[in-house]
PLY file of the C-alpha trace (Angstrom):
ply
format ascii 1.0
element vertex 41
property float x
property float y
property float z
element edge 40
property int vertex1
property int vertex2
end_header
0.00 0.00 0.00
1.19 3.49 -0.76
1.94 5.88 2.07
-0.70 8.34 0.86
-3.43 5.69 0.91
-2.42 4.65 4.41
-2.66 8.24 5.64
-6.09 8.64 4.11
-7.38 5.43 5.71
-5.98 6.38 9.10
-7.60 9.80 8.92
-10.95 8.21 8.12
-10.61 5.77 11.01
-9.67 8.56 13.43
-12.68 10.64 12.34
-14.96 7.64 12.82
-13.58 7.01 16.31
-14.02 10.68 17.22
-17.65 10.59 16.16
-18.24 7.52 18.31
-16.56 9.16 21.29
-18.57 12.35 20.91
-21.77 10.33 20.69
-20.91 8.46 23.89
-20.23 11.72 25.72
-23.50 13.23 24.54
-25.41 10.12 25.54
-23.86 10.20 29.01
-24.73 13.87 29.41
-28.33 13.23 28.33
-28.66 10.35 30.78
-27.31 12.54 33.56
-29.73 15.36 32.74
-32.71 13.01 32.51
-31.88 11.47 35.91
-31.64 14.93 37.49
-34.93 16.02 35.93
-36.68 12.90 37.23
-35.38 13.58 40.74
-36.58 17.19 40.60
-39.92 16.30 38.98
0 1
1 2
2 3
3 4
4 5
5 6
6 7
7 8
8 9
9 10
10 11
11 12
12 13
13 14
14 15
15 16
16 17
17 18
18 19
19 20
20 21
21 22
22 23
23 24
24 25
25 26
26 27
27 28
28 29
29 30
30 31
31 32
32 33
33 34
34 35
35 36
36 37
37 38
38 39
39 40
């Protein structure tokens, strides 16, 4: 495989991982907020 192709694939993989991580963080924040709202409500 050429170096350029490897770089491109790695970049794509990193972007995909970042999206997954961001989604997990958002989900955790939502869960936290929902729990707090239920306690208050």
